LOMAR-763925 format. One record per atom (N, C-alpha, C, O): x, y, z; residue in one letter. Coordinates in pm, whole numbers, padded with zeros to 5 digits, always signed. Example, Ala and Ser with C-alpha at 12.3 -4.5 7.8 and 13.67 -1.06 7.14 Angstrom:
BEGIN
+01319-00569+00780a +01230-00450+00780a +01320-00330+00780a +01424-00332+00846a +01285-00225+00708s +01367-00106+00714s +01290+00003+00787s +01341+00114+00804s 
This chain:
BEGIN
-06503+02169+14659x -06404+02078+14680x -06296+02119+14739x -06238+02228+14737x -06266+01979+14814x -06143+01968+14905x -06062+01884+14866x -06099+01772+14831x -05924+01924+14863x -05793+01855+14831x -05746+01798+14931x -05744+01851+15042x -05683+01636+14899x -05665+01527+14982x -05490+01571+14982x -05416+01506+14908x -05437+01677+15064x -05302+01702+15115x -05247+01576+15163x -05135+01541+15124x -05315+01503+15245x -05221+01388+15293x -05167+01297+15209x -05071+01224+15231x -05252+01306+15087x -05147+01208+14969x -05018+01276+14889x -04937+01214+14821x -05019+01407+14912x -04911+01466+14874x -04768+01432+14983x -04778+01411+15104x -04636+01431+14902x -04516+01447+15001x -04470+01512+15058x -04538+01613+15077x -04353+01513+15115x -04345+01613+15175x -04253+01719+15084x -04244+01828+15139x -04184+01711+14958x -04162+01812+14930x -04276+01878+14828x -04249+01989+14782x -04424+01806+14783x -04510+01881+14729x -04550+02009+14806x -04557+02129+14777x -04577+01918+14939x -04626+02034+15012x -04583+02112+15029x -04646+02217+15023x -04415+02109+15067x -04334+02258+15113x -04344+02384+14953x -04318+02504+14949x -04394+02289+14840x -04369+02373+14764x -04540+02448+14772x -04569+02564+14800x -04623+02344+14739x -04734+02431+14817x -04770+02555+14918x -04857+02641+14904x -04677+02539+15023x -04633+02637+15145x -04580+02727+15051x -04627+02839+15033x -04500+02689+15000x -04422+02861+14952x -04479+02919+14844x -04417+03018+14805x -04616+02879+14755x -04665+02892+14695x -04828+03013+14750x -04887+03116+14719x -04828+02931+14821x -05007+03000+14948x -04860+03128+15002x -04882+03244+14967x -04765+03110+15058x -04669+03226+15105x -04621+03362+15018x -04588+03473+15061x -04630+03320+14901x -04573+03436+14783x -04680+03473+14753x -04665+03542+14652x -04853+03466+14796x -04963+03535+14775x -05005+03619+14919x -05045+03735+14920x -04987+03538+15028x -05021+03627+15157x -04921+03676+15177x -04956+03781+15230x -04736+03677+15171x -04659+03758+15211x -04601+03840+15058x -04639+03950+15020x -04526+03772+15006x -04513+03844+14868x -04424+03751+14769x -04423+03628+14774x -04364+03814+14697x -04287+03721+14592x -04185+03693+14641x -04137+03583+14617x -04106+03798+14741x -03961+03773+14761x -03968+03656+14902x -03901+03678+15003x -04050+03544+14888x -04032+03449+14998x -03939+03336+14891x -03966+03284+14782x -03821+03330+14983x -03711+03220+14953x -03735+03070+14999x -03749+03043+15118x -03738+02999+14924x -03779+02851+14970x -03621+02764+15009x -03517+02775+14945x -03634+02719+15075x -03508+02676+15119x -03481+02461+15081x -03548+02370+15128x -03368+02453+14988x -03309+02341+14972x -03376+02235+15082x -03420+02278+15188x -03382+02108+15053x -03424+02010+15158x -03283+01955+15226x -03185+01909+15168x -03297+01968+15318x -03191+01925+15359x -03252+01921+15567x -03368+01895+15601x -03129+01954+15672x -03129+02001+15745x -03153+02152+15782x -03064+02236+15795x -03302+02175+15798x -03340+02333+15777x -03333+02422+15865x -03353+02541+15843x -03290+02353+16018x -03278+02479+16109x -03396+02549+16137x -03408+02653+16201x -03467+02491+16089x -03616+02541+16205x -03672+02626+16114x -03744+02708+16170x -03665+02643+15928x -03732+02733+15848x -03735+02640+15688x -03631+02593+15643x -03814+02631+15646x -03861+02584+15479x -03867+02721+15392x -03904+02747+15278x -03824+02782+15477x -03855+02906+15374x -03835+03054+15441x -03803+03035+15559x -03840+03180+15415x -03809+03297+15451x -03838+03436+15396x -03777+03468+15294x -03931+03531+15458x -03958+03651+15388x -03930+03792+15470x -03963+03838+15579x -03869+03827+15380x -03827+03971+15474x -03893+04105+15397x -03897+04119+15274x -03943+04198+15494x -04017+04304+15448x -04169+04305+15529x -04202+04263+15640x -04243+04370+15425x -04353+04422+15473x -04467+04300+15359x -04482+04293+15237x -04542+04200+15508x -04663+04096+15441x -04792+04170+15339x -04882+04252+15357x -04753+04111+15257x -04904+04166+15177x -05028+04170+15241x -05096+04272+15254x -05058+04054+15282x -05202+04068+15362x -05192+03989+15493x -05295+03955+15551x -05090+03964+15534x -05122+03879+15653x -05028+03911+15809x -04906+03920+15819x -05099+03921+15884x -05203+03843+15948x -05326+03914+15835x -05387+03838+15761x -05349+04045+15832x -05450+04140+15732x -05367+04224+15650x -05246+04244+15646x -05485+04278+15571x -05375+04400+15528x -05366+04518+15563x -05294+04597+15502x -05455+04562+15693x -05488+04666+15759x -05320+04626+15845x -05232+04711+15861x -05312+04505+15882x -05172+04464+15973x -05114+04397+15935x -05130+04282+15978x -05002+04420+15827x -04951+04352+15816x -04826+04269+15867x -04736+04343+15828x -04764+04166+15928x -04613+04166+15936x -04503+04250+15861x -04482+04246+15740x -04429+04334+15963x -04309+04393+15913x -04193+04261+15958x -04223+04188+16053x -04064+04241+15883x -03974+04168+15959x -03907+04058+15917x -03976+04028+15820x -03855+04009+15920x -03800+03844+15881x -03918+03731+15920x -03921+03682+16033x -03975+03710+15860x -04079+03572+15871x -04044+03481+15825x -04035+03460+15704x -04007+03376+15948x -03958+03254+15908x -04073+03137+15916x -04135+03111+16019x -04096+03049+15751x -04159+02944+15763x -04094+02792+15733x -03989+02748+15687x -04210+02742+15784x -04178+02564+15861x -04319+02525+15808x -04427+02575+15836x -04290+02421+15721x -04409+02334+15663x -04390+02195+15713x -04286+02133+15693x -04497+02145+15784x -04514+01989+15870x -04597+01926+15846x -04700+01937+15914x -04585+01801+15702x -04654+01760+15657x -04693+01640+15686x -04591+01589+15734x -04804+01534+15689x -04843+01453+15740x -04915+01377+15668x -05007+01429+15605x -04895+01250+15658x -05006+01161+15543x -05105+01078+15593x -05176+01008+15520x -05116+01081+15750x -05256+01045+15839x -05382+01121+15825x -05394+01228+15886x -05467+01079+15757x -05566+01151+15752x -05659+01193+15857x -05729+01272+15794x -05689+01191+15935x -05735+01189+16072x -05640+01275+16167x -05695+01314+16270x -05488+01316+16148x -05423+01371+16217x -05435+01521+16239x -05414+01614+16161x -05484+01518+16400x -05472+01639+16442x -05336+01737+16506x -05239+01677+16550x -05338+01862+16508x -05265+01951+16625x -05298+01918+16742x -05217+01948+16829x -05389+01866+16773x -05401+01826+16903x -05314+01694+16972x -05284+01679+17091x -05287+01615+16867x -05222+01477+16866x -05137+01478+16977x -05104+01595+16998x -05077+01385+17072x -04975+01411+17126x -04843+01421+17046x -04763+01506+17085x -04818+01364+16967x -04682+01375+16903x -04656+01530+16863x -04548+01590+16871x -04786+01585+16814x -04747+01725+16713x -04752+01802+16854x -04642+01856+16870x -04833+01826+16958x -04844+01943+17040x -04717+01930+17132x -04693+02016+17217x -04635+01816+17112x -04511+01793+17230x -04370+01778+17168x -04292+01872+17180x -04321+01640+17087x -04250+01636+17030x -04240+01797+16916x -04170+01897+16937x -04333+01773+16801x -04252+01818+16720x -04272+01979+16737x -04200+02057+16675x -04399+02032+16846x -04357+02174+16876x -04265+02191+16945x -04220+02301+16976x -04221+02079+16981x -04146+02132+17134x -03947+02176+17003x -03862+02257+16963x -03982+02084+17005x -03810+02074+16887x -03862+02227+16791x -03804+02335+16790x -03921+02209+16756x -03928+02350+16667x -03909+02501+16740x -03857+02602+16692x -03975+02479+16888x -03959+02552+17009x -03824+02561+17036x -03799+02661+17104x -03728+02496+17008x -03566+02525+17006x -03558+02573+16920x -03562+02696+16920x -03547+02516+16825x -03498+02619+16631x -03523+02744+16677x -03435+02823+16709x -03635+02764+16681x -03729+02919+16722x -03579+03018+16790x -03512+03101+16727x -03565+02982+16902x -03473+03013+17013x -03338+03045+16963x -03268+03144+16985x -03315+02939+16891x -03168+02963+16800x -03152+03070+16679x -03066+03156+16660x -03263+03036+16606x -03262+03156+16533x -03315+03299+16582x -03316+03404+16518x -03338+03286+16648x -03371+03442+16706x -03249+03498+16795x -03223+03618+16781x -03172+03423+16884x -03052+03452+16936x -02939+03507+16811x -02838+03574+16834x -02985+03461+16674x -02876+03482+16538x -02950+03628+16503x -02887+03711+16437x -03093+03657+16553x -03130+03772+16467x -03172+03746+16341x -03165+03825+16247x -03230+03605+16339x -03284+03617+16222x -03455+03546+16182x -03498+03474+16091x -03517+03615+16310x -03634+03580+16330x -03712+03707+16389x -03660+03789+16466x -03833+03711+16345x -03914+03831+16389x -04020+03754+16397x -04057+03762+16514x -04117+03657+16315x -04213+03629+16289x -04181+03492+16241x -04100+03465+16151x -04285+03372+16341x -04305+03269+16238x -04413+03197+16208x -04492+03194+16303x -04450+03136+16113x -04502+03057+16064x -04560+02948+16012x -04568+02943+15889x -04621+02823+16101x -04659+02698+16061x -04743+02656+16039x -04852+02648+16096x -04671+02587+15867x -04789+02496+15771x -04770+02387+15832x -04671+02338+15888x -04936+02336+15808x -04924+02169+15855x -05065+02144+15835x -05167+02190+15887x -05046+02071+15758x -05205+01959+15739x -05267+01903+15783x -05348+01833+15720x -05259+01906+15903x -05342+01832+16027x -05473+01943+16051x -05497+02056+16008x -05530+01867+16123x -05676+01964+16107x -05608+02050+16260x -05505+02016+16318x -05693+02157+16298x -05660+02245+16391x -05820+02265+16466x -05921+02313+16415x -05799+02209+16604x -05923+02222+16686x -05898+02400+16752x -05791+02459+16771x -06006+02436+16769x -05937+02560+16840x -05855+02564+16919x -05753+02629+16896x -05874+02493+17048x -05869+02490+17172x -05669+02444+17137x -05587+02473+17224x -05646+02409+17070x -05535+02374+17008x -05479+02456+16952x -05363+02425+16926x -05518+02571+16913x -05444+02666+16800x -05412+02743+16899x -05294+02727+16930x -05481+02839+16976x -05432+02893+17064x -05362+02852+17181x -05297+02937+17243x -05366+02757+17213x -05250+02661+17318x -05115+02654+17279x -05024+02673+17361x -05091+02623+17134x -04971+02601+17072x -04915+02742+17015x -04794+02765+17015x -05016+02840+16965x -04952+02971+16953x -04902+03066+17079x -04817+03152+17058x -04949+03049+17189x -04931+03085+17336x -04819+03017+17366x -04746+03070+17450x -04794+02939+17331x -04657+02820+17380x -04588+02859+17347x -04521+02908+17438x -04545+02878+17249x -04472+02937+17131x -04432+03121+17193x -04329+03178+17229x -04502+03139+17185x -04484+03295+17193x -04422+03288+17329x -04304+03320+17349x -04514+03240+17436x -04435+03273+17556x -04287+03180+17616x -04252+03190+17734x -04233+03116+17544x -04152+03034+17507x -04013+03098+17455x -03906+03088+17515x -04030+03156+17351x -03952+03206+17271x -03942+03375+17244x -03838+03440+17229x -04062+03416+17244x -04106+03547+17229x -04150+03620+17151x -04170+03742+17153x -04174+03514+17050x -04127+03541+16891x -04289+03520+16821x -04337+03407+16809x -04361+03638+16779x -04558+03605+16725x -04498+03549+16627x -04384+03558+16581x -04629+03463+16588x -04599+03295+16552x -04784+03283+16529x -04874+03339+16591x -04790+03186+16415x -04913+03141+16355x -04940+03069+16305x -04852+03056+16220x -05031+02978+16287x -05056+02796+16238x -05139+02798+16101x -05259+02819+16118x -05109+02786+16004x -05177+02771+15916x -05197+02641+15892x -05104+02576+15844x -05322+02577+15922x -05298+02407+15886x -05466+02418+15808x -05532+02513+15767x -05493+02256+15817x -05543+02236+15705x -05698+02273+15668x -05742+02221+15565x -05780+02355+15739x -05896+02388+15695x -05833+02534+15658x -05886+02580+15557x -05724+02626+15719x -05717+02756+15657x -05657+02692+15501x -05733+02710+15405x -05546+02631+15479x -05496+02595+15392x -05615+02585+15254x -05623+02665+15160x -05687+02478+15274x -05823+02453+15165x -05878+02588+15138x -05910+02613+15022x -05895+02689+15242x -05958+02816+15198x -05879+02867+15139x -05935+02947+15064x -05707+02869+15117x -05675+02978+15047x -05668+02872+14942x -05642+02941+14844x -05672+02789+14914x -05712+02707+14766x -05811+02756+14682x -05797+02751+14560x -05910+02802+14734x -06039+02834+14721x -06024+02976+14687x -06109+03003+14601x -05954+03078+14717x -05926+03232+14729x -05825+03197+14635x -05810+03287+14552x -05751+03098+14620x -05583+03113+14505x -05600+03001+14393x -05509+02919+14398x -05706+02975+14281x -05712+02849+14264x -05603+02884+14186x -05609+02779+14121x -05509+02940+14137x -05355+02938+14034x -05315+02834+14121x -05315+02719+14077x -05282+02856+14233x -05204+02834+14359x -05209+02682+14345x -05101+02625+14326x -05333+02604+14353x -05372+02488+14342x -05337+02422+14210x -05300+02304+14208x -05349+02496+14098x -05326+02480+13919x -05146+02449+13926x -05089+02351+13878x -05095+02547+13988x -04978+02558+13961x -04853+02380+14053x -04754+02310+14032x -04975+02407+14161x -04919+02255+14259x -04935+02130+14216x -04880+02032+14265x -05011+02130+14126x -05035+02008+14069x -05164+01893+14134x -05175+01771+14124x -05264+02014+14211x -05314+01944+14283x -05443+01847+14269x -05505+01765+14336x -05447+01913+14128x -05596+01837+14047x -05581+01683+14051x -05667+01595+14045x -05407+01671+14065x -05384+01525+14033x -05389+01428+14160x -05328+01322+14149x -05449+01453+14269x -05490+01437+14378x -05658+01383+14407x -05707+01296+14479x -05710+01478+14315x -05911+01489+14243x -05906+01357+14181x -05941+01365+14063x -05873+01231+14220x -05963+01121+14153x -06076+01158+14130x -06142+01211+14220x -06134+01138+13987x -06315+01101+14004x -06382+01002+14047x -06496+00974+14010x -06325+00949+14119x -06363+00808+14161x -06429+00805+14288x -06369+00757+14383x -06605+00874+14311x -06659+00930+14362x -06764+00851+14355x -06822+00853+14247x -06833+00739+14488x -06928+00657+14520x -06990+00657+14634x -06935+00726+14720x -07096+00599+14669x -07179+00593+14785x -07059+00478+14883x -06996+00382+14838x -07061+00514+14979x -06989+00436+15040x -07024+00379+15124x -06961+00294+15186x -07193+00437+15154x -07281+00344+15323x -07284+00197+15242x -07290+00125+15342x -07284+00126+15158x -07306-00020+15128x -07178-00094+15204x -07175-00174+15297x -07057-00022+15114x -06933-00134+15216x -06922-00090+15381x -06894-00166+15474x -06942+00002+15385x -07010+00033+15554x -07099-00072+15602x -07053-00180+15641x -07187-00055+15602x -07276-00134+15633x -07245-00313+15606x -07263-00403+15688x -07199-00324+15477x -07153-00499+15522x -07072-00501+15607x -07085-00580+15701x -06962-00414+15598x -06863-00427+15666x -06896-00454+15840x -06833-00538+15905x -07000-00368+15899x -07001-00354+15985x -07090-00524+16016x -07059-00613+16095x -07154-00520+15960x -07247-00705+15930x -07167-00803+15927x -07193-00902+15996x -07055-00800+15847x -06933-00889+15843x -06856-00892+15969x -06829-01007+16002x -06817-00810+16042x -06787-00779+16152x -06832-00894+16247x -06780-00986+16310x -06987-00830+16216x -07034-00888+16384x -07100-01060+16364x -07175-01122+16439x -07052-01093+16262x -07083-01230+16212x -06969-01275+16239x -06958-01373+16312x -06866-01214+16186x -06722-01306+16243x -06691-01313+16428x -06599-01374+16483x -06778-01248+16480x -06732-01204+16620x -06853-01366+16675x -06817-01445+16762x -06974-01377+16607x -06992-01444+16666x -07040-01637+16554x -06986-01742+16587x -07142-01628+16436x -07107-01797+16413x -07046-01778+16305x -06964-01870+16312x -07021-01713+16184x -06927-01778+16099x -06825-01756+16089x -06762-01665+16035x -06794-01866+16160x -06644-01892+16166x -06578-01983+16083x -06618-02095+16113x -06478-01988+15975x -06416-02104+15914x -06306-02117+15889x -06241-02016+15860x -06235-02268+15892x -06078-02268+15851x -06094-02300+15720x -06016-02222+15665x -06155-02377+15618x -06135-02397+15493x -06093-02226+15444x -06114-02117+15497x -06038-02263+15342x -05984-02176+15219x -06080-02155+15104x -06127-02254+15047x -06108-02045+15069x -06213-02029+14863x -06116-02120+14777x -05994-02126+14759x -06200-02172+14743x -06114-02266+14592x -06122-02164+14492x -06239-02129+14478x -06042-02104+14417x -06007-02016+14353x -05953-02100+14248x -05889-02024+14176x -05947-02196+14210x -05880-02328+14096x -05949-02277+14006x -05885-02284+13901x -06094-02204+13982x -06150-02147+13808x -06110-02054+13770x -06113-02019+13652x -06041-01965+13900x -05997-01821+13809x -05851-01813+13801x -05791-01843+13904x -05807-01790+13733x -05706-01800+13697x -05626-01673+13724x -05582-01610+13628x -05604-01633+13843x -05531-01519+13926x -05423-01485+13882x -05441-01366+13854x -05302-01514+13851x -05209-01484+13784x -05225-01382+13648x -05158-01283+13617x -05352-01453+13575x -05340-01362+13488x -05449-01268+13464x -05469-01200+13362x -05529-01274+13596x -05635-01141+13655x -05551-01012+13682x -05580-00896+13652x -05391-01080+13776x -05372-00956+13782x -05296-00911+13670x -05296-00793+13635x -05222-01012+13603x -05157-00943+13425x -05301-00859+13412x -05292-00742+13446x -05404-00894+13376x -05520-00784+13313x -05505-00656+13361x -05458-00562+13297x -05548-00654+13479x -05582-00589+13595x -05425-00454+13617x -05442-00338+13656x -05341-00492+13594x -05177-00473+13637x -05201-00442+13759x -05214-00322+13782x -05212-00520+13849x -05200-00583+13972x -05085-00661+14030x -05087-00781+14002x -04943-00601+14136x -04793-00639+14119x -04829-00767+14181x -04915-00775+14269x -04758-00874+14133x -04696-00971+14202x -04663-00935+14375x -04693-01030+14448x -04617-00835+14434x -04524-00821+14521x -04684-00755+14647x -04701-00779+14767x -04756-00686+14565x -04873-00653+14654x -04991-00812+14662x -05070-00829+14755x -04978-00892+14565x -05062-00979+14539x -05036-01068+14652x -05130-01124+14709x -04883-01089+14699x -04821-01190+14766x -04830-01162+14897x -04860-01229+14995x -04790-01012+14873x -04771-00959+15056x -04860-00924+15120x -04850-00919+15242x -04980-00889+15050x -05122-00820+15102x -05228-00871+15113x -05290-00892+15218x -05273-00906+14961x -05421-01000+14934x -05379-01136+14984x -05456-01154+15078x -05285-01264+14973x -05290-01362+14958x -05328-01321+15152x -05442-01276+15167x -05280-01328+15228x -05254-01277+15354x -05428-01324+15390x -05485-01425+15432x -05461-01217+15355x -05634-01246+15361x -05692-01386+15285x -05795-01358+15222x -05664-01496+15276x -05726-01543+15194x -05806-01607+15333x -05921-01562+15338x -05781-01678+15419x -05804-01744+15537x -05949-01699+15582x -06025-01764+15654x -05970-01585+15533x -06101-01473+15592x -06247-01457+15475x -06359-01412+15497x -06173-01526+15316x -06260-01496+15239x -06367-01626+15251x -06466-01602+15182x -06374-01744+15314x -06459-01839+15334x -06547-01755+15425x -06663-01748+15385x -06529-01708+15504x -06652-01643+15652x -06726-01569+15557x -06848-01572+15542x -06627-01489+15483x -06735-01386+15387x -06792-01417+15288x -06889-01342+15274x -06783-01503+15195x -06858-01601+15116x -06930-01685+15193x -07038-01690+15135x -06936-01750+15281x -07073-01804+15313x -07170-01716+15433x -07276-01751+15485x -07118-01634+15447x -07218-01489+15479x -07278-01436+15392x -07399-01442+15412x -07253-01391+15310x -07303-01364+15182x -07428-01429+15118x -07535-01394+15070x -07364-01534+15142x -07482-01673+15079x -07551-01747+15173x -07591-01854+15127x -07575-01728+15274x -07670-01751+15380x -07812-01686+15337x -07803-01578+15278x -07931-01734+15357x -08042-01659+15254x -08090-01556+15383x -08105-01437+15355x -08104-01583+15469x -08141-01473+15610x -08000-01340+15582x -07994-01241+15655x -07933-01354+15506x -07835-01242+15452x -07897-01172+15366x -07863-01054+15364x -07996-01210+15277x -07988-01157+15148x -08029-01025+15139x -08008-00968+15032x -08067-00984+15201x -08060-00797+15176x -07906-00714+15232x -07884-00596+15205x -07813-00802+15312x -07653-00791+15262x -07631-00792+15166x -07564-00706+15109x -07689-00909+15109x -07609-00966+15004x -07633-00860+14909x -07547-00813+14835x -07761-00824+14914x -07785-00720+14803x -07700-00543+14847x -07637-00463+14777x -07729-00543+14951x -07592-00386+14947x -07430-00442+14922x -07332-00368+14932x -07425-00565+14892x -07287-00576+14848x -07319-00591+14709x -07204-00609+14668x -07394-00598+14603x -07378-00622+14466x -07418-00487+14431x -07375-00451+14321x -07495-00397+14499x -07489-00244+14487x -07375-00233+14481x -07339-00236+14363x -07266-00216+14572x -07133-00189+14617x -07040-00200+14495x -06957-00121+14449x -07084-00337+14451x -06984-00424+14335x -07014-00350+14199x -06927-00331+14114x -07153-00308+14187x -07219-00277+14057x -07131-00126+14038x -07075-00097+13932x -07129-00048+14148x -07157+00063+14108x -06968+00099+14120x -06918+00196+14063x -06902+00017+14190x -06759+00069+14213x -06699+00011+14066x -06608+00078+14017x -06736-00091+14003x -06717-00181+13874x -06702-00072+13749x -06621-00048+13660x -06844-00016+13802x -06846+00093+13695x -06787+00231+13679x -06761+00286+13572x -06771+00280+13802x -06671+00370+13834x -06510+00328+13774x -06453+00394+13688x -06470+00239+13822x -06342+00158+13827x -06329+00197+13645x -06256+00285+13601x -06409+00116+13569x -06391+00131+13409x -06418+00260+13359x -06385+00288+13244x -06474+00343+13432x -06468+00483+13375x -06290+00542+13407x -06209+00566+13318x -06273+00549+13502x -06139+00594+13540x -06026+00533+13573x -05936+00585+13639x -06028+00423+13532x -05948+00320+13587x -05768+00391+13506x -05654+00372+13549x -05812+00467+13385x -05656+00560+13335x -05615+00638+13437x -05494+00661+13439x -05674+00681+13513x -05633+00762+13608x -05535+00713+13721x -05483+00798+13794x -05507+00584+13739x -05475+00519+13824x -05357+00479+13786x -05334+00508+13669x -05235+00400+13861x -05107+00309+13822x -05196+00162+13822x -05295+00140+13752x -05137+00077+13912x -05156-00080+13917x -05313-00025+13988x -05364+00084+14015x -05351-00175+14001x -05517-00196+14053x -05505-00190+14224x -05586-00136+14299x -05371-00265+14264x -05348-00201+14424x -05389-00005+14456x -05467+00038+14540x -05310+00072+14363x -05337+00200+14378x -05556+00250+14399x -05613+00335+14467x -05617+00128+14286x -05762+00183+14290x -05827+00061+14431x -05931+00034+14491x -05722+00031+14427x -05796-00054+14601x -05747+00013+14734x -05788-00012+14847x -05638+00113+14693x -05594+00148+14860x -05670+00286+14784x -05676+00365+14878x -05711+00333+14703x -05803+00461+14680x -05959+00478+14769x -06008+00560+14846x -06001+00341+14701x -06150+00285+14802x -06106+00270+14886x -06114+00375+14950x -06046+00187+14948x -06000+00170+15089x -05997+00329+15211x -06053+00347+15319x -05910+00413+15133x -05905+00534+15216x -06041+00612+15179x -06095+00672+15272x -06102+00616+15051x -06254+00697+15048x -06357+00677+15164x -06436+00752+15221x -06310+00490+15179x -06461+00470+15284x -06418+00499+15422x -06507+00511+15507x -06254+00516+15466x -06243+00542+15599x -06242+00687+15598x -06293+00741+15696x -06205+00742+15528x -06225+00949+15530x -06367+00963+15584x -06397+01039+15677x -06459+00876+15514x -06631+00933+15537x -06663+00843+15644x -06767+00880+15698x -06611+00732+15698x -06634+00685+15862x -06565+00635+15925x -06574+00514+15948x -06470+00711+15976x -06366+00685+16054x -06385+00639+16170x -06314+00557+16228x -06515+00707+16221x -06557+00673+16352x -06653+00545+16357x -06658+00479+16461x -06706+00521+16279x -06800+00381+16290x -06711+00257+16261x -06738+00145+16303x -06591+00290+16178x -06528+00148+16126x -06385+00133+16233x -06308+00040+16212x -06359+00230+16346x -06258+00189+16407x -06255+00080+16511x -06321+00085+16615x -06161-00037+16474x -06100-00167+16498x -06218-00238+16396x -06309-00314+16428x -06189-00195+16290x -06292-00279+16153x -06200-00236+15998x -06213-00274+15881x -06116-00148+16060x -06021-00103+15943x -05972-00231+15799x -06002-00258+15683x -05891-00272+15897x -05855-00436+15781x -05984-00493+15759x -05952-00560+15661x -06092-00515+15773x -06200-00587+15728x -06221-00514+15564x -06239-00573+15457x -06209-00362+15593x -06230-00328+15488x -06151-00347+15357x -06206-00362+15248x -06067-00345+15368x -05945-00409+15269x -05946-00546+15255x -05904-00609+15158x -06010-00605+15389x -06014-00805+15336x -06145-00796+15205x -06141-00844+15092x -06241-00727+15261x -06380-00706+15171x -06326-00662+15038x -06356-00747+14954x -06245-00546+14977x -06219-00509+14898x -06128-00648+14799x -06160-00699+14692x -05998-00678+14899x -05919-00829+14842x -06006-00900+14774x -05992-00919+14653x -06142-00966+14866x -06263-01055+14821x -06334-01003+14730x -06437-01064+14703x -06313-00919+14679x -06411-00858+14541x -06315-00863+14437x -06355-00888+14323x -06208-00845+14454x -06103-00867+14364x -06100-01008+14280x -06121-01042+14163x -06054-01086+14431x -06048-01258+14389x -06157-01320+14323x -06144-01410+14241x -06291-01261+14369x -06371-01317+14327x -06415-01265+14197x -06518-01298+14139x -06316-01171+14151x -06349-01137+14028x -06508-01038+13992x -06552-01002+13882x -06569-01014+14141x -06665-00886+14128x -06601-00733+14115x -06680-00643+14141x -06486-00699+14083x -06443-00599+14059x -06331-00626+13952x -06290-00739+13929x -06288-00524+13894x -06153-00572+13781x -06196-00678+13702x -06251-00784+13733x -06152-00615+13561x -06154-00696+13468x -06098-00838+13491x -06002-00861+13564x -06208-00981+13382x -06203-01107+13409x -06113-01157+13266x -06045-01260+13269x -06120-01100+13183x -06074-01153+13082x -06023-01012+12958x -05975-01041+12848x 
């Protein structure tokens, strides 16, 4: 079980970090209120319980910093993180050291941590500040949540585990096929006729906001005819079967777990993120089409309540 930490907000992530630190450092962890933290979201003074190990725990003033991102594929090797974010933290650490407030520095982030980035960042901080430090990133946080299941419960992470899991391969394959068609033959300037569908009433039944429909879904209307024409072509019968399989599975899942979501736009966004999370490399440059396809499914009454 892997928790989607990117779905947390900054405050919830900082709370999670505090709970983990109370396990690995001790109950004496002091979190700081939101604001200009001066390079610290929390502090611990004393001998750590088991960090970095039980045999050789840190002893002294440990400063804790949390850096959250809502980007699913974010990495510690990303330019903005390893340059600006780490650079800013180094300046803060220098000030903390000059004030005698720090012996060790612990940086938490829900970004992924490649092996080469780990050593480079840790060594850079040590060289420029003289402070022993460590990075606890996505992979290690997930391990802690397995090791300390009560932390996950106290942090309310179960709320992030939406049970709407499905086979995303059908949507993946349909999107790739439609993308190829849009680049060649299937281009239409006409708009799908939804006059037989009372979309405002459908939005009401499914609790989809007027703002999302007007500002997001309606902008995709121009591509709906292309999708409709493509799926209706006899030569694309197999792809139409993939589409129908995806619709059938999504509808059953949505019906069962609908009460776990708020507005229907949250359902669409969850499915969109789920598909991208499992197919990020294949769908580069095609992300918009995933959402367009989901919007088409909704407006065509393939997913969501009809009456």
